[in-house]
Structure formats: C-alpha cells, structure tokens
C-alpha positions as CSV (number, residue, x, y, z in Angstrom):
1,M,0.0,0.0,0.0
2,N,1.5,3.3,-1.0
3,Q,1.4,6.5,1.0
4,N,-1.5,8.0,-1.0
5,Q,-3.6,4.8,-0.5
6,S,-2.7,4.8,3.2
7,Q,-4.0,8.4,3.6
8,L,-7.1,7.6,1.6
9,Y,-7.9,4.6,3.8
10,C,-7.2,6.6,7.0
11,A,-9.8,9.1,5.8
12,L,-12.2,6.5,4.8
13,G,-12.1,4.6,8.1
14,P,-13.9,7.2,10.3
15,F,-16.6,7.7,7.7
16,L,-17.3,4.0,7.2
17,M,-17.3,3.4,10.9
18,A,-19.6,6.4,11.6
19,N,-22.1,4.9,9.1
20,N,-21.8,1.3,10.4
21,V,-20.3,0.0,7.2
22,I,-17.3,-1.4,9.1
23,T,-17.0,-2.1,12.8
24,D,-13.3,-1.5,13.3
25,D,-10.5,0.6,11.8
26,G,-9.5,-2.0,9.3
27,S,-7.9,-4.5,11.5
28,S,-10.2,-7.3,10.5
29,E,-10.1,-9.0,7.1
30,K,-13.7,-8.1,6.3
31,S,-13.1,-4.4,7.1
32,R,-9.9,-4.4,4.9
33,I,-11.9,-5.8,2.0
34,I,-14.5,-3.1,2.4
35,L,-11.9,-0.3,2.7
36,K,-10.2,-1.6,-0.4
37,T,-13.5,-1.7,-2.4
38,F,-14.3,1.9,-1.4
39,G,-10.7,3.0,-2.1
40,L,-10.6,1.5,-5.6
41,A,-13.9,3.4,-6.4
42,L,-12.3,6.7,-5.3
43,E,-8.8,6.2,-6.7
44,P,-9.5,7.9,-10.1
45,Y,-10.0,11.2,-8.3
46,G,-7.4,13.5,-6.8
47,D,-6.5,13.0,-3.1
48,D,-7.4,16.6,-2.2
49,V,-10.8,16.3,-3.9
50,V,-11.5,13.0,-2.1
51,Q,-10.4,14.4,1.3
52,R,-12.8,17.4,0.9
53,A,-15.6,15.1,-0.2
54,L,-15.1,12.8,2.8
55,L,-15.2,15.7,5.2
56,K,-18.5,16.7,3.6
57,A,-19.7,13.1,3.7
58,L,-19.0,12.9,7.4
59,R,-21.5,15.8,7.9
60,T,-24.1,14.0,5.8
61,K,-26.7,11.9,7.6
62,F,-27.3,8.6,5.7
63,D,-30.5,6.7,6.5
64,Y,-28.8,3.6,5.1
65,K,-25.3,2.1,4.8
66,P,-23.6,4.2,2.0
67,T,-22.2,2.3,-1.0
68,P,-19.0,3.2,-3.0
69,G,-21.4,4.7,-5.5
70,D,-22.8,7.1,-2.9
71,L,-19.3,8.4,-2.1
72,V,-18.4,8.7,-5.8
73,E,-21.4,10.9,-6.3
74,I,-20.4,13.1,-3.4
75,V,-17.0,13.5,-5.0
76,R,-18.6,14.3,-8.3
77,E,-20.8,16.9,-6.6
78,S,-17.6,18.6,-5.2
79,L,-16.3,18.7,-8.8
80,G,-19.6,20.1,-10.1
81,V,-20.1,17.0,-12.3
82,S,-22.6,14.9,-10.4
83,K,-25.4,13.2,-12.2
84,A,-27.9,15.6,-10.7
85,Q,-25.8,18.6,-11.8
86,I,-25.4,17.3,-15.3
87,K,-29.2,16.8,-15.5
88,R,-29.8,20.4,-14.3
89,D,-27.4,21.6,-17.0
90,G,-29.3,19.5,-19.5
91,S,-32.6,21.1,-18.5
92,C,-31.2,24.6,-19.0
93,R,-29.8,23.6,-22.4
94,Y,-33.2,22.2,-23.4
95,L,-35.0,25.4,-22.6
96,T,-32.4,27.4,-24.6
97,L,-32.8,25.1,-27.6
98,T,-36.6,25.4,-27.7
99,G,-36.3,29.1,-28.0
100,M,-33.8,29.0,-31.0
101,T,-34.4,28.8,-34.7
102,L,-33.9,25.1,-35.1
103,G,-33.8,25.1,-38.9
104,N,-30.4,26.7,-38.7
105,D,-27.2,24.7,-38.4
106,L,-26.1,24.5,-34.7
107,I,-22.7,25.1,-33.2
108,T,-22.3,24.6,-29.5
109,D,-19.4,24.5,-27.0
110,D,-21.2,21.8,-25.1
111,W,-20.7,18.4,-26.7
112,R,-23.4,16.8,-24.6
113,V,-26.1,18.9,-26.6
114,V,-25.0,17.2,-29.9
115,Y,-24.7,13.9,-28.2
116,A,-28.2,14.1,-26.6
117,I,-29.9,15.2,-29.9
118,K,-28.3,12.5,-31.9
119,K,-28.9,9.8,-29.3
120,A,-32.6,10.7,-28.5
121,F,-33.8,12.2,-31.8
122,G,-31.3,11.2,-34.5
123,S,-30.8,14.8,-35.9
124,L,-31.7,18.4,-35.3
125,Y,-34.6,17.9,-37.7
126,G,-35.9,15.0,-35.6
127,F,-35.7,17.1,-32.4
128,A,-37.5,20.0,-34.0
129,K,-40.3,17.9,-35.5
130,D,-40.8,15.6,-32.6
131,Q,-44.5,15.6,-31.7
132,S,-44.2,14.3,-28.2
133,P,-45.6,16.4,-25.3
134,D,-43.0,18.9,-24.2
135,H,-42.4,17.2,-20.8
136,L,-41.6,13.9,-22.5
137,R,-39.4,15.4,-25.1
138,K,-37.5,17.2,-22.3
139,R,-37.2,14.0,-20.4
140,D,-35.7,12.2,-23.4
141,F,-33.3,15.0,-24.0
142,V,-32.1,15.3,-20.4
143,E,-31.7,11.5,-20.0
144,A,-29.6,11.4,-23.2
145,Y,-27.6,14.5,-22.1
146,S,-26.7,12.9,-18.8
147,A,-26.2,9.4,-20.1
148,V,-22.4,9.7,-20.2
149,S,-20.8,9.9,-16.8
150,Y,-18.0,12.2,-15.9
151,E,-15.5,9.4,-15.9
152,D,-16.7,8.1,-19.3
153,S,-16.7,11.5,-20.8
154,F,-13.0,11.5,-21.3
155,S,-13.2,8.6,-23.8
156,T,-16.4,9.7,-25.5
157,P,-16.1,11.1,-29.0
158,K,-17.2,14.7,-28.9
159,E,-19.0,16.7,-31.7
160,F,-19.9,20.4,-31.6
161,Y,-21.8,20.8,-34.9
162,L,-25.3,19.7,-36.1
163,K,-26.6,20.4,-39.6
164,G,-29.9,22.1,-39.8
165,Y,-32.6,21.8,-42.5
166,A,-33.3,25.4,-43.5
167,Q,-32.5,26.6,-47.0
168,K,-29.2,28.4,-47.7
169,S,-29.1,32.2,-47.6
170,G,-29.3,34.3,-50.8
171,Y,-25.5,34.3,-50.8
172,G,-25.3,30.5,-50.8
173,Q,-24.3,30.4,-47.1
174,R,-25.8,28.3,-44.3
175,H,-27.4,30.1,-41.4
176,V,-25.8,29.1,-38.1
177,S,-27.0,29.4,-34.5
178,F,-24.6,29.4,-31.6
179,L,-25.4,27.7,-28.2
180,G,-23.0,28.6,-25.5
181,D,-20.1,31.1,-25.2
182,Y,-20.0,33.1,-28.4
183,Q,-16.2,33.3,-28.7
184,A,-15.9,29.5,-28.1
185,C,-18.5,28.8,-30.7
186,L,-16.9,31.2,-33.2
187,S,-13.5,29.4,-32.7
188,I,-15.3,26.1,-33.4
189,A,-16.9,27.6,-36.6
190,K,-13.5,29.0,-37.8
191,S,-11.9,25.5,-37.3
192,R,-14.3,24.0,-39.8
193,P,-13.2,23.7,-43.5
194,D,-16.6,25.1,-44.6
195,F,-16.3,28.2,-42.4
196,L,-16.6,30.6,-45.4
197,N,-19.9,28.9,-46.3
198,L,-21.4,29.6,-42.8
199,Q,-23.3,32.7,-41.9
200,V,-22.5,33.1,-38.2
201,P,-24.5,35.3,-35.9
202,R,-23.3,38.7,-34.7
203,D,-21.6,38.9,-31.4
204,P,-24.4,39.9,-28.9
205,N,-21.8,41.8,-26.8
206,A,-20.3,43.8,-29.6
207,P,-21.2,47.5,-29.5
208,K,-23.9,48.5,-31.9
209,P,-22.7,50.5,-35.0
210,K,-23.5,54.2,-34.8
211,L,-26.0,55.6,-37.3
212,L,-24.5,58.2,-39.6
213,T,-26.5,61.4,-39.5
214,A,-26.1,64.5,-41.7
215,Q,-24.5,67.4,-39.8
216,V,-26.5,70.6,-40.6
217,P,-24.3,73.7,-40.2
218,Q,-25.6,76.2,-37.7
219,L,-25.9,79.8,-39.1
220,S,-26.0,83.0,-37.2
221,E,-29.0,85.3,-37.6
222,E,-27.0,87.7,-39.8
223,E,-26.0,84.8,-42.1
224,R,-29.6,83.6,-42.3
225,E,-30.8,87.1,-43.2
226,A,-28.1,87.4,-45.9
227,S,-29.1,84.0,-47.3
228,R,-32.7,85.1,-47.5
229,Q,-31.9,88.3,-49.3
230,A,-29.6,86.5,-51.8
231,L,-32.3,83.9,-52.5
232,T,-34.9,86.7,-52.9
233,A,-32.7,88.5,-55.4
234,I,-32.1,85.3,-57.4
235,M,-35.8,84.6,-57.5
236,A,-36.5,88.1,-58.7
237,Q,-34.0,87.8,-61.5
238,L,-35.4,84.5,-62.6
239,S,-38.9,85.9,-62.6
240,G,-37.8,88.9,-64.6
241,S,-36.1,86.7,-67.2
242,Y,-39.2,84.5,-67.4
243,V,-41.4,87.6,-68.0
244,D,-39.0,89.0,-70.6
245,Q,-39.1,85.7,-72.5
246,L,-43.0,85.8,-72.5
247,T,-43.1,89.4,-73.9
248,A,-40.2,89.0,-76.4
C-alpha cells in the first residue's frame, strides 16, 4: 500500500465506521476488503478532492449504509459533475434550444447537446419535428444529455456541430445558430473547413454601430438674413427673365 492509498484509507475509516459500514478501523479481514473496495472506487480522483468530499460526507446523515457509488457521487458533486448537476445543465440547455431557430445549423461549445440530440432524436430535424408532449421530449433530451458519466466523458467522441434543415441564404451560405459562449462557438466555426460557407450570428456583446447622421451647419441670424436676401434677389432675377421671355 503506497502513501496515498494509506492516507485515503485513513480518511475512509472514520466515515465508514460512523455509518456502520465497518465495525473496526481495518484490523479485520472483512473491514480491509470493504476499505479496499471503497478505495478503488475513489482512486481515479485526486487526493485533495477525495479528502474534501469525505469531510462533507462525514457531515451527511445517511439513512442507510452508504455504498461506494454514494461516495463517488459526493466526489462528483464537489467537482460540479454529479449526475444531478449534469441533469440540471441538460434542463437549461433544453430550454435554450426550444427558443432557438432550429432550422439553422447549430454550433455549441457543449458536446453533450449534440450527443443528446443524436442519441434521442437522430438529428436536429428529428428534435425540431418531434410531436411528443414537451415534458416527454424534455425527459428524453435530459436523459440522453446525462447518459455519459463524468469518468466516461474523457473517452467519449465529442462533436460540436449539427446540420440544420433550412435553405441556404441568398449568398449560398448556411445560417448558423450558436449555443454557449460566443467566442468559443466562433472558434469552433472557424476551425471548420466550410467556415466561409457559414453565416454566423453577430456577437451579442459587440457595440452596436452608430448611425451616420447629416451634420447641418448652424448659421447666425445675420448669415440667415443674408441668405434670404440673396435667395430673394435670385428669384426676382429668374422671374424677370421669365417675363422677358414671354413678352419677347
């Protein structure tokens, strides 16, 4: 047993004893097996993360004997990647999606969105045209969104683009909607070989262009009076010339 494992088991012992999972500090064969089982479940996580999670777990009242999976979920919660948190994120993504123009192509910085749509609906078109009641469609999306665990996410192929079904723009480009951080989505768009054929949205945080307005020069009262007199004289000359032409 290396030093890290020893520290982990020392931290695990009090928690397991407090929740009646083991009856001693690991001196018996049965307790050592249980400690090793819990330790193996927590080994993929950093020692500091596990230590903090165990401190939190010691303050958690369990109505049953906790399992290795219960501790793993507490560790995930401390990392912000628990199953419950991923489902909450999925619910937020679903609400955002339903308010978007789904005919456009979609670029997102959240690979789980693409994964969920393809897994549950096959395509963006399938998601948009699904006739299920909203609560059932949301359920299917969130379940697919959270289907990949935090640990499995590292080996899961990730996609960030979904083709829409709307017609191209008048310039032959495809309209694109962004879901997530604008700059991250723009970087994904620029990395695509067909970037020049994509009509990406405008940055919502960019300052709006100022409208150009004609600047009318301000004249003094004397200048305005001189202008009126000059205009009157010109009109009189024009009128005299017109009368001369009629009487010629």
